[in-house]
All heavy atoms as TSV, in Angstrom:
chain	resi	resn	atom	element	x	y	z
A	1	MET	N	N	-10.477	142.356	86.876
A	1	MET	CA	C	-9.902	143.354	85.989
A	1	MET	C	C	-9.781	144.665	86.772
A	1	MET	O	O	-10.692	145.057	87.481
A	1	MET	CB	C	-10.793	143.534	84.766
A	1	MET	CG	C	-10.341	144.637	83.843
A	1	MET	SD	S	-11.389	144.928	82.386
A	1	MET	CE	C	-11.382	143.364	81.584
A	2	ASP	N	N	-8.666	145.333	86.630
A	2	ASP	CA	C	-8.481	146.614	87.290
A	2	ASP	C	C	-9.187	147.716	86.510
A	2	ASP	O	O	-9.679	147.509	85.402
A	2	ASP	CB	C	-7.002	146.929	87.476
A	2	ASP	CG	C	-6.268	147.180	86.160
A	2	ASP	OD1	O	-6.787	146.821	85.091
A	2	ASP	OD2	O	-5.166	147.735	86.212
A	3	LEU	N	N	-9.239	148.892	87.098
A	3	LEU	CA	C	-9.965	150.007	86.485
A	3	LEU	C	C	-9.375	150.418	85.144
A	3	LEU	O	O	-10.102	150.635	84.181
A	3	LEU	CB	C	-9.980	151.195	87.443
A	3	LEU	CG	C	-10.765	152.406	86.997
A	3	LEU	CD1	C	-12.214	152.039	86.713
A	3	LEU	CD2	C	-10.712	153.486	88.040
A	4	LYS	N	N	-8.056	150.510	85.078
A	4	LYS	CA	C	-7.419	150.889	83.819
A	4	LYS	C	C	-7.740	149.866	82.734
A	4	LYS	O	O	-8.045	150.235	81.595
A	4	LYS	CB	C	-5.911	151.011	84.010
A	4	LYS	CG	C	-5.190	151.547	82.805
A	4	LYS	CD	C	-3.716	151.774	83.106
A	4	LYS	CE	C	-2.989	152.359	81.933
A	4	LYS	NZ	N	-1.569	152.606	82.249
A	5	GLY	N	N	-7.717	148.591	83.089
A	5	GLY	CA	C	-8.057	147.546	82.129
A	5	GLY	C	C	-9.495	147.641	81.667
A	5	GLY	O	O	-9.802	147.414	80.493
A	6	ALA	N	N	-10.395	148.007	82.579
A	6	ALA	CA	C	-11.806	148.144	82.218
A	6	ALA	C	C	-12.017	149.307	81.249
A	6	ALA	O	O	-12.759	149.182	80.274
A	6	ALA	CB	C	-12.648	148.348	83.472
A	7	VAL	N	N	-11.356	150.434	81.495
A	7	VAL	CA	C	-11.474	151.590	80.597
A	7	VAL	C	C	-10.860	151.246	79.245
A	7	VAL	O	O	-11.420	151.581	78.196
A	7	VAL	CB	C	-10.823	152.844	81.218
A	7	VAL	CG1	C	-10.769	153.986	80.223
A	7	VAL	CG2	C	-11.568	153.270	82.471
A	8	LEU	N	N	-9.719	150.586	79.261
A	8	LEU	CA	C	-9.064	150.176	78.018
A	8	LEU	C	C	-9.955	149.231	77.214
A	8	LEU	O	O	-10.135	149.413	76.010
A	8	LEU	CB	C	-7.722	149.512	78.323
A	8	LEU	CG	C	-6.892	149.056	77.138
A	8	LEU	CD1	C	-6.546	150.226	76.232
A	8	LEU	CD2	C	-5.625	148.377	77.618
A	9	ALA	N	N	-10.561	148.261	77.880
A	9	ALA	CA	C	-11.443	147.302	77.197
A	9	ALA	C	C	-12.674	147.997	76.615
A	9	ALA	O	O	-13.072	147.728	75.480
A	9	ALA	CB	C	-11.868	146.193	78.155
A	10	ALA	N	N	-13.266	148.909	77.376
A	10	ALA	CA	C	-14.435	149.649	76.881
A	10	ALA	C	C	-14.060	150.494	75.677
A	10	ALA	O	O	-14.811	150.576	74.705
A	10	ALA	CB	C	-15.018	150.522	77.989
A	11	GLY	N	N	-12.892	151.110	75.732
A	11	GLY	CA	C	-12.427	151.908	74.599
A	11	GLY	C	C	-12.202	151.071	73.363
A	11	GLY	O	O	-12.582	151.461	72.249
A	12	GLU	N	N	-11.590	149.906	73.546
A	12	GLU	CA	C	-11.330	149.025	72.409
A	12	GLU	C	C	-12.623	148.579	71.739
A	12	GLU	O	O	-12.671	148.445	70.522
A	12	GLU	CB	C	-10.518	147.816	72.861
A	12	GLU	CG	C	-9.066	148.160	73.149
A	12	GLU	CD	C	-8.269	146.980	73.685
A	12	GLU	OE1	O	-8.863	145.939	74.023
A	12	GLU	OE2	O	-7.037	147.123	73.776
A	13	GLU	N	N	-13.679	148.383	72.534
A	13	GLU	CA	C	-14.983	148.015	71.970
A	13	GLU	C	C	-15.513	149.088	71.029
A	13	GLU	O	O	-16.297	148.799	70.126
A	13	GLU	CB	C	-16.003	147.778	73.085
A	13	GLU	CG	C	-15.796	146.504	73.858
A	13	GLU	CD	C	-16.850	146.335	74.931
A	13	GLU	OE1	O	-17.978	146.850	74.774
A	13	GLU	OE2	O	-16.536	145.680	75.936
A	14	HIS	N	N	-15.103	150.328	71.267
A	14	HIS	CA	C	-15.569	151.458	70.453
A	14	HIS	C	C	-14.482	152.002	69.539
A	14	HIS	O	O	-14.617	153.105	68.993
A	14	HIS	CB	C	-16.093	152.559	71.371
A	14	HIS	CG	C	-17.336	152.167	72.116
A	14	HIS	ND1	N	-17.318	151.336	73.219
A	14	HIS	CD2	C	-18.626	152.459	71.902
A	14	HIS	CE1	C	-18.535	151.147	73.648
A	14	HIS	NE2	N	-19.362	151.826	72.863
A	15	GLY	N	N	-13.387	151.261	69.398
A	15	GLY	CA	C	-12.315	151.673	68.505
A	15	GLY	C	C	-11.489	152.840	69.020
A	15	GLY	O	O	-10.950	153.611	68.232
A	16	LEU	N	N	-11.393	152.989	70.341
A	16	LEU	CA	C	-10.676	154.106	70.946
A	16	LEU	C	C	-9.432	153.616	71.681
A	16	LEU	O	O	-9.463	152.583	72.332
A	16	LEU	CB	C	-11.563	154.844	71.949
A	16	LEU	CG	C	-12.862	155.423	71.422
A	16	LEU	CD1	C	-13.711	155.931	72.568
A	16	LEU	CD2	C	-12.581	156.523	70.423
A	17	LYS	N	N	-8.366	154.411	71.610
A	17	LYS	CA	C	-7.186	154.138	72.417
A	17	LYS	C	C	-7.455	154.643	73.832
A	17	LYS	O	O	-8.423	155.372	74.083
A	17	LYS	CB	C	-5.966	154.826	71.817
A	17	LYS	CG	C	-5.572	154.233	70.477
A	17	LYS	CD	C	-4.319	154.884	69.956
A	17	LYS	CE	C	-3.962	154.259	68.606
A	17	LYS	NZ	N	-2.741	154.827	68.052
A	18	LEU	N	N	-6.596	154.266	74.761
A	18	LEU	CA	C	-6.806	154.596	76.170
A	18	LEU	C	C	-7.002	156.092	76.401
A	18	LEU	O	O	-7.898	156.495	77.144
A	18	LEU	CB	C	-5.647	154.078	77.026
A	18	LEU	CG	C	-5.766	154.335	78.521
A	18	LEU	CD1	C	-7.012	153.679	79.093
A	18	LEU	CD2	C	-4.532	153.853	79.244
A	19	GLY	N	N	-6.206	156.926	75.776
A	19	GLY	CA	C	-6.324	158.371	75.984
A	19	GLY	C	C	-7.698	158.914	75.652
A	19	GLY	O	O	-8.266	159.728	76.385
A	20	LYS	N	N	-8.252	158.455	74.552
A	20	LYS	CA	C	-9.597	158.905	74.146
A	20	LYS	C	C	-10.679	158.250	74.997
A	20	LYS	O	O	-11.701	158.867	75.293
A	20	LYS	CB	C	-9.849	158.579	72.670
A	20	LYS	CG	C	-8.957	159.338	71.721
A	20	LYS	CD	C	-9.409	160.755	71.578
A	20	LYS	CE	C	-8.559	161.442	70.518
A	20	LYS	NZ	N	-8.928	162.824	70.353
A	21	ALA	N	N	-10.456	157.007	75.390
A	21	ALA	CA	C	-11.459	156.291	76.180
A	21	ALA	C	C	-11.579	156.870	77.590
A	21	ALA	O	O	-12.665	156.892	78.165
A	21	ALA	CB	C	-11.119	154.806	76.250
A	22	GLN	N	N	-10.476	157.346	78.137
A	22	GLN	CA	C	-10.536	157.854	79.501
A	22	GLN	C	C	-11.003	159.305	79.570
A	22	GLN	O	O	-11.329	159.796	80.651
A	22	GLN	CB	C	-9.194	157.688	80.205
A	22	GLN	CG	C	-8.110	158.595	79.741
A	22	GLN	CD	C	-6.799	158.331	80.463
A	22	GLN	OE1	O	-6.658	157.377	81.222
A	22	GLN	NE2	N	-5.830	159.177	80.235
A	23	ALA	N	N	-11.090	159.989	78.447
A	23	ALA	CA	C	-11.490	161.399	78.447
A	23	ALA	C	C	-12.858	161.636	79.102
A	23	ALA	O	O	-12.977	162.519	79.955
A	23	ALA	CB	C	-11.444	161.968	77.036
A	24	PRO	N	N	-13.894	160.894	78.757
A	24	PRO	CA	C	-15.193	161.139	79.404
A	24	PRO	C	C	-15.167	160.844	80.905
A	24	PRO	O	O	-15.821	161.523	81.690
A	24	PRO	CB	C	-16.166	160.200	78.689
A	24	PRO	CG	C	-15.472	159.725	77.486
A	24	PRO	CD	C	-14.011	159.897	77.700
A	25	VAL	N	N	-14.391	159.837	81.291
A	25	VAL	CA	C	-14.276	159.514	82.714
A	25	VAL	C	C	-13.564	160.653	83.435
A	25	VAL	O	O	-13.965	161.068	84.519
A	25	VAL	CB	C	-13.530	158.175	82.925
A	25	VAL	CG1	C	-13.401	157.851	84.404
A	25	VAL	CG2	C	-14.221	157.042	82.182
A	26	ARG	N	N	-12.503	161.191	82.825
A	26	ARG	CA	C	-11.763	162.303	83.433
A	26	ARG	C	C	-12.683	163.508	83.628
A	26	ARG	O	O	-12.665	164.148	84.676
A	26	ARG	CB	C	-10.575	162.714	82.569
A	26	ARG	CG	C	-9.796	163.885	83.158
A	26	ARG	CD	C	-8.713	164.407	82.244
A	26	ARG	NE	N	-7.832	163.391	81.740
A	26	ARG	CZ	C	-6.809	162.848	82.412
A	26	ARG	NH1	N	-6.572	163.235	83.638
A	26	ARG	NH2	N	-6.049	161.930	81.858
A	27	VAL	N	N	-13.501	163.839	82.644
A	27	VAL	CA	C	-14.411	164.979	82.768
A	27	VAL	C	C	-15.416	164.727	83.890
A	27	VAL	O	O	-15.700	165.620	84.684
A	27	VAL	CB	C	-15.126	165.273	81.430
A	27	VAL	CG1	C	-16.227	166.302	81.612
A	27	VAL	CG2	C	-14.118	165.743	80.398
A	28	ALA	N	N	-15.927	163.514	83.976
A	28	ALA	CA	C	-16.884	163.188	85.038
A	28	ALA	C	C	-16.236	163.286	86.416
A	28	ALA	O	O	-16.867	163.755	87.367
A	28	ALA	CB	C	-17.447	161.786	84.827
A	29	ILE	N	N	-14.989	162.888	86.523
A	29	ILE	CA	C	-14.311	162.853	87.819
A	29	ILE	C	C	-13.758	164.218	88.207
A	29	ILE	O	O	-13.927	164.672	89.337
A	29	ILE	CB	C	-13.176	161.809	87.800
A	29	ILE	CG1	C	-13.744	160.391	87.618
A	29	ILE	CG2	C	-12.317	161.889	89.065
A	29	ILE	CD1	C	-14.693	159.943	88.712
A	30	THR	N	N	-13.085	164.897	87.271
A	30	THR	CA	C	-12.391	166.146	87.616
A	30	THR	C	C	-13.091	167.400	87.118
A	30	THR	O	O	-12.771	168.489	87.569
A	30	THR	CB	C	-10.958	166.146	87.038
A	30	THR	OG1	O	-11.022	166.215	85.610
A	30	THR	CG2	C	-10.170	164.932	87.480
A	31	GLY	N	N	-13.998	167.247	86.144
A	31	GLY	CA	C	-14.655	168.406	85.558
A	31	GLY	C	C	-13.807	169.101	84.507
A	31	GLY	O	O	-14.152	170.174	84.038
A	32	ARG	N	N	-12.689	168.484	84.134
A	32	ARG	CA	C	-11.775	169.081	83.150
A	32	ARG	C	C	-11.342	168.031	82.132
A	32	ARG	O	O	-11.381	166.843	82.404
A	32	ARG	CB	C	-10.529	169.622	83.846
A	32	ARG	CG	C	-10.831	170.687	84.854
A	32	ARG	CD	C	-9.576	171.088	85.601
A	32	ARG	NE	N	-9.881	172.076	86.598
A	32	ARG	CZ	C	-9.759	173.385	86.403
A	32	ARG	NH1	N	-9.330	173.849	85.258
A	32	ARG	NH2	N	-10.059	174.227	87.355
A	33	ILE	N	N	-10.914	168.511	80.960
A	33	ILE	CA	C	-10.452	167.571	79.940
A	33	ILE	C	C	-8.971	167.247	80.090
A	33	ILE	O	O	-8.500	166.264	79.528
A	33	ILE	CB	C	-10.749	168.081	78.510
A	33	ILE	CG1	C	-10.116	169.437	78.264
A	33	ILE	CG2	C	-12.246	168.118	78.257
A	33	ILE	CD1	C	-10.204	169.907	76.828
A	34	ILE	N	N	-8.244	168.082	80.828
A	34	ILE	CA	C	-6.844	167.788	81.123
A	34	ILE	C	C	-6.623	168.002	82.615
A	34	ILE	O	O	-7.396	168.691	83.274
A	34	ILE	CB	C	-5.865	168.667	80.315
A	34	ILE	CG1	C	-6.130	170.146	80.569
A	34	ILE	CG2	C	-5.936	168.355	78.837
A	34	ILE	CD1	C	-5.092	171.062	79.960
A	35	GLY	N	N	-5.591	167.400	83.134
A	35	GLY	CA	C	-5.307	167.591	84.553
A	35	GLY	C	C	-4.444	166.483	85.087
A	35	GLY	O	O	-3.711	165.821	84.338
A	36	ILE	N	N	-4.571	166.271	86.367
A	36	ILE	CA	C	-3.758	165.249	87.010
A	36	ILE	C	C	-4.142	163.868	86.488
A	36	ILE	O	O	-5.207	163.694	85.895
A	36	ILE	CB	C	-3.886	165.320	88.540
A	36	ILE	CG1	C	-5.316	165.077	88.998
A	36	ILE	CG2	C	-3.382	166.637	89.064
A	36	ILE	CD1	C	-5.481	165.023	90.496
A	37	ALA	N	N	-3.283	162.912	86.722
A	37	ALA	CA	C	-3.493	161.564	86.207
A	37	ALA	C	C	-4.837	160.997	86.680
A	37	ALA	O	O	-5.170	161.051	87.870
A	37	ALA	CB	C	-2.357	160.661	86.650
A	38	LEU	N	N	-5.598	160.480	85.754
A	38	LEU	CA	C	-6.952	160.011	86.048
A	38	LEU	C	C	-6.971	158.890	87.069
A	38	LEU	O	O	-7.715	158.936	88.046
A	38	LEU	CB	C	-7.647	159.553	84.761
A	38	LEU	CG	C	-9.013	158.893	84.971
A	38	LEU	CD1	C	-9.997	159.882	85.581
A	38	LEU	CD2	C	-9.529	158.337	83.675
A	39	PHE	N	N	-6.185	157.870	86.863
A	39	PHE	CA	C	-6.291	156.694	87.716
A	39	PHE	C	C	-5.808	156.976	89.134
A	39	PHE	O	O	-6.350	156.434	90.089
A	39	PHE	CB	C	-5.591	155.507	87.060
A	39	PHE	CG	C	-6.233	155.162	85.748
A	39	PHE	CD1	C	-5.607	155.462	84.559
A	39	PHE	CD2	C	-7.489	154.594	85.698
A	39	PHE	CE1	C	-6.214	155.185	83.342
A	39	PHE	CE2	C	-8.115	154.313	84.497
A	39	PHE	CZ	C	-7.472	154.607	83.320
A	40	GLU	N	N	-4.854	157.877	89.287
A	40	GLU	CA	C	-4.438	158.307	90.614
A	40	GLU	C	C	-5.545	159.127	91.276
A	40	GLU	O	O	-5.780	159.014	92.478
A	40	GLU	CB	C	-3.128	159.092	90.550
A	40	GLU	CG	C	-1.908	158.244	90.282
A	40	GLU	CD	C	-1.715	157.867	88.811
A	40	GLU	OE1	O	-2.537	158.281	87.952
A	40	GLU	OE2	O	-0.760	157.138	88.522
A	41	SER	N	N	-6.239	159.930	90.496
A	41	SER	CA	C	-7.378	160.699	91.014
A	41	SER	C	C	-8.453	159.765	91.541
A	41	SER	O	O	-9.029	160.001	92.607
A	41	SER	CB	C	-7.989	161.577	89.926
A	41	SER	OG	O	-7.065	162.475	89.409
A	42	LEU	N	N	-8.710	158.708	90.802
A	42	LEU	CA	C	-9.724	157.742	91.223
A	42	LEU	C	C	-9.325	157.041	92.515
A	42	LEU	O	O	-10.173	156.786	93.373
A	42	LEU	CB	C	-9.966	156.721	90.113
A	42	LEU	CG	C	-10.629	157.286	88.856
A	42	LEU	CD1	C	-10.570	156.278	87.729
A	42	LEU	CD2	C	-12.055	157.693	89.144
A	43	GLU	N	N	-8.050	156.757	92.677
A	43	GLU	CA	C	-7.580	156.128	93.909
A	43	GLU	C	C	-7.785	157.053	95.105
A	43	GLU	O	O	-8.198	156.613	96.173
A	43	GLU	CB	C	-6.107	155.761	93.796
A	43	GLU	CG	C	-5.842	154.581	92.890
A	43	GLU	CD	C	-4.370	154.258	92.772
A	43	GLU	OE1	O	-3.600	154.612	93.687
A	43	GLU	OE2	O	-3.987	153.643	91.769
A	44	VAL	N	N	-7.503	158.340	94.916
A	44	VAL	CA	C	-7.649	159.302	96.003
A	44	VAL	C	C	-9.121	159.461	96.376
A	44	VAL	O	O	-9.468	159.531	97.560
A	44	VAL	CB	C	-7.037	160.671	95.611
A	44	VAL	CG1	C	-7.396	161.749	96.606
A	44	VAL	CG2	C	-5.532	160.537	95.474
A	45	LEU	N	N	-9.990	159.527	95.390
A	45	LEU	CA	C	-11.420	159.721	95.650
A	45	LEU	C	C	-12.078	158.510	96.301
A	45	LEU	O	O	-13.050	158.656	97.019
A	45	LEU	CB	C	-12.162	160.024	94.343
A	45	LEU	CG	C	-12.009	161.418	93.794
A	45	LEU	CD1	C	-12.667	161.519	92.430
A	45	LEU	CD2	C	-12.604	162.439	94.737
A	46	ARG	N	N	-11.576	157.365	96.010
A	46	ARG	CA	C	-12.161	156.088	96.444
A	46	ARG	C	C	-13.415	155.792	95.621
A	46	ARG	O	O	-13.988	156.637	94.959
A	46	ARG	CB	C	-12.478	156.073	97.942
A	46	ARG	CG	C	-11.321	156.345	98.837
A	46	ARG	CD	C	-10.464	155.139	98.929
A	46	ARG	NE	N	-9.388	155.379	99.901
A	46	ARG	CZ	C	-8.402	154.565	100.054
A	46	ARG	NH1	N	-8.346	153.476	99.347
A	46	ARG	NH2	N	-7.458	154.828	100.916
A	47	LYS	N	N	-13.822	154.565	95.686
A	47	LYS	CA	C	-14.880	154.045	94.811
A	47	LYS	C	C	-16.206	154.790	94.957
A	47	LYS	O	O	-16.802	155.191	93.962
A	47	LYS	CB	C	-15.085	152.564	95.091
A	47	LYS	CG	C	-16.094	151.908	94.197
A	47	LYS	CD	C	-16.217	150.437	94.491
A	47	LYS	CE	C	-17.225	149.763	93.600
A	47	LYS	NZ	N	-17.304	148.312	93.868
A	48	ASP	N	N	-16.679	154.997	96.185
A	48	ASP	CA	C	-18.010	155.587	96.361
A	48	ASP	C	C	-18.086	157.018	95.839
A	48	ASP	O	O	-19.055	157.384	95.166
A	48	ASP	CB	C	-18.449	155.514	97.820
A	48	ASP	CG	C	-17.492	156.192	98.787
A	48	ASP	OD1	O	-16.285	156.264	98.506
A	48	ASP	OD2	O	-17.969	156.645	99.859
A	49	ARG	N	N	-17.067	157.823	96.089
A	49	ARG	CA	C	-17.083	159.208	95.596
A	49	ARG	C	C	-16.896	159.258	94.085
A	49	ARG	O	O	-17.523	160.081	93.402
A	49	ARG	CB	C	-16.018	160.032	96.294
A	49	ARG	CG	C	-16.374	160.278	97.760
A	49	ARG	CD	C	-15.308	161.038	98.511
A	49	ARG	NE	N	-15.138	162.375	97.976
A	49	ARG	CZ	C	-14.056	163.103	98.205
A	49	ARG	NH1	N	-13.073	162.641	98.932
A	49	ARG	NH2	N	-13.957	164.314	97.685
A	50	ALA	N	N	-16.042	158.392	93.545
A	50	ALA	CA	C	-15.828	158.367	92.100
A	50	ALA	C	C	-17.116	157.966	91.381
A	50	ALA	O	O	-17.511	158.596	90.394
A	50	ALA	CB	C	-14.697	157.415	91.743
A	51	LEU	N	N	-17.776	156.932	91.882
A	51	LEU	CA	C	-19.029	156.495	91.253
A	51	LEU	C	C	-20.115	157.555	91.368
A	51	LEU	O	O	-20.907	157.734	90.436
A	51	LEU	CB	C	-19.502	155.177	91.867
A	51	LEU	CG	C	-18.672	153.957	91.492
A	51	LEU	CD1	C	-19.160	152.732	92.253
A	51	LEU	CD2	C	-18.694	153.706	89.999
A	52	ALA	N	N	-20.141	158.281	92.474
A	52	ALA	CA	C	-21.130	159.355	92.630
A	52	ALA	C	C	-20.905	160.445	91.586
A	52	ALA	O	O	-21.862	160.961	91.000
A	52	ALA	CB	C	-21.061	159.944	94.039
A	53	ARG	N	N	-19.650	160.772	91.321
A	53	ARG	CA	C	-19.340	161.791	90.301
A	53	ARG	C	C	-19.696	161.303	88.904
A	53	ARG	O	O	-20.218	162.054	88.093
A	53	ARG	CB	C	-17.882	162.194	90.379
A	53	ARG	CG	C	-17.560	162.999	91.610
A	53	ARG	CD	C	-16.150	163.489	91.603
A	53	ARG	NE	N	-15.843	164.220	92.825
A	53	ARG	CZ	C	-14.790	164.982	92.978
A	53	ARG	NH1	N	-13.910	165.121	91.992
A	53	ARG	NH2	N	-14.577	165.600	94.105
A	54	ILE	N	N	-19.418	160.042	88.626
A	54	ILE	CA	C	-19.779	159.478	87.321
A	54	ILE	C	C	-21.296	159.447	87.152
A	54	ILE	O	O	-21.823	159.815	86.093
A	54	ILE	CB	C	-19.156	158.085	87.144
A	54	ILE	CG1	C	-17.626	158.220	87.022
A	54	ILE	CG2	C	-19.742	157.377	85.921
A	54	ILE	CD1	C	-16.879	156.916	87.074
A	55	ASP	N	N	-22.015	159.035	88.204
A	55	ASP	CA	C	-23.479	159.020	88.148
A	55	ASP	C	C	-24.043	160.422	87.918
A	55	ASP	O	O	-24.988	160.602	87.142
A	55	ASP	CB	C	-24.065	158.434	89.429
A	55	ASP	CG	C	-23.880	156.933	89.532
A	55	ASP	OD1	O	-23.616	156.279	88.487
A	55	ASP	OD2	O	-23.972	156.410	90.661
A	56	ALA	N	N	-23.462	161.437	88.579
A	56	ALA	CA	C	-23.919	162.819	88.396
A	56	ALA	C	C	-23.698	163.290	86.971
A	56	ALA	O	O	-24.558	163.944	86.375
A	56	ALA	CB	C	-23.205	163.741	89.380
A	57	ALA	N	N	-22.543	162.929	86.394
A	57	ALA	CA	C	-22.274	163.305	85.003
A	57	ALA	C	C	-23.240	162.621	84.048
A	57	ALA	O	O	-23.753	163.255	83.116
A	57	ALA	CB	C	-20.834	162.954	84.635
A	58	LEU	N	N	-23.510	161.360	84.285
A	58	LEU	CA	C	-24.468	160.640	83.440
A	58	LEU	C	C	-25.860	161.256	83.530
A	58	LEU	O	O	-26.568	161.366	82.523
A	58	LEU	CB	C	-24.513	159.159	83.819
A	58	LEU	CG	C	-23.292	158.334	83.445
A	58	LEU	CD1	C	-23.369	156.947	84.066
A	58	LEU	CD2	C	-23.147	158.236	81.930
A	59	ALA	N	N	-26.253	161.668	84.715
A	59	ALA	CA	C	-27.566	162.287	84.894
A	59	ALA	C	C	-27.668	163.603	84.115
A	59	ALA	O	O	-28.712	163.908	83.546
A	59	ALA	CB	C	-27.830	162.530	86.380
A	60	LYS	N	N	-26.576	164.370	84.080
A	60	LYS	CA	C	-26.590	165.629	83.332
A	60	LYS	C	C	-26.755	165.380	81.838
A	60	LYS	O	O	-27.443	166.106	81.148
A	60	LYS	CB	C	-25.297	166.409	83.573
A	60	LYS	CG	C	-25.243	167.066	84.911
A	60	LYS	CD	C	-23.977	167.872	85.079
A	60	LYS	CE	C	-23.934	168.526	86.437
A	60	LYS	NZ	N	-22.710	169.309	86.625
A	61	PHE	N	N	-26.098	164.331	81.331
A	61	PHE	CA	C	-26.188	164.043	79.898
A	61	PHE	C	C	-27.520	163.399	79.528
A	61	PHE	O	O	-27.974	163.519	78.402
A	61	PHE	CB	C	-25.029	163.163	79.447
A	61	PHE	CG	C	-23.728	163.902	79.393
A	61	PHE	CD1	C	-22.706	163.620	80.272
A	61	PHE	CD2	C	-23.525	164.913	78.463
A	61	PHE	CE1	C	-21.514	164.317	80.239
A	61	PHE	CE2	C	-22.339	165.621	78.407
A	61	PHE	CZ	C	-21.325	165.317	79.294
A	62	ALA	N	N	-28.153	162.722	80.468
A	62	ALA	CA	C	-29.434	162.071	80.196
A	62	ALA	C	C	-30.587	163.074	80.180
A	62	ALA	O	O	-31.622	162.810	79.606
A	62	ALA	CB	C	-29.695	160.998	81.242
A	63	ALA	N	N	-30.390	164.219	80.826
A	63	ALA	CA	C	-31.475	165.210	80.938
A	63	ALA	C	C	-31.707	165.935	79.635
A	63	ALA	O	O	-31.029	166.002	78.726
A	63	ALA	CB	C	-31.128	166.216	82.016
């Protein structure tokens, strides 16, 4: 499954359309609620940097 499909599937599990489901990921990746296309941003960052940003965002919310 590609990344967009994974976000879409996770959103559907929670009753969210793609736009709403990708919002938390966009904030974790870019630090903003609007901006450049999310999935293109993830491609530019590559997997390790994207996951590091997501992990950092999760750590902030867990504290």
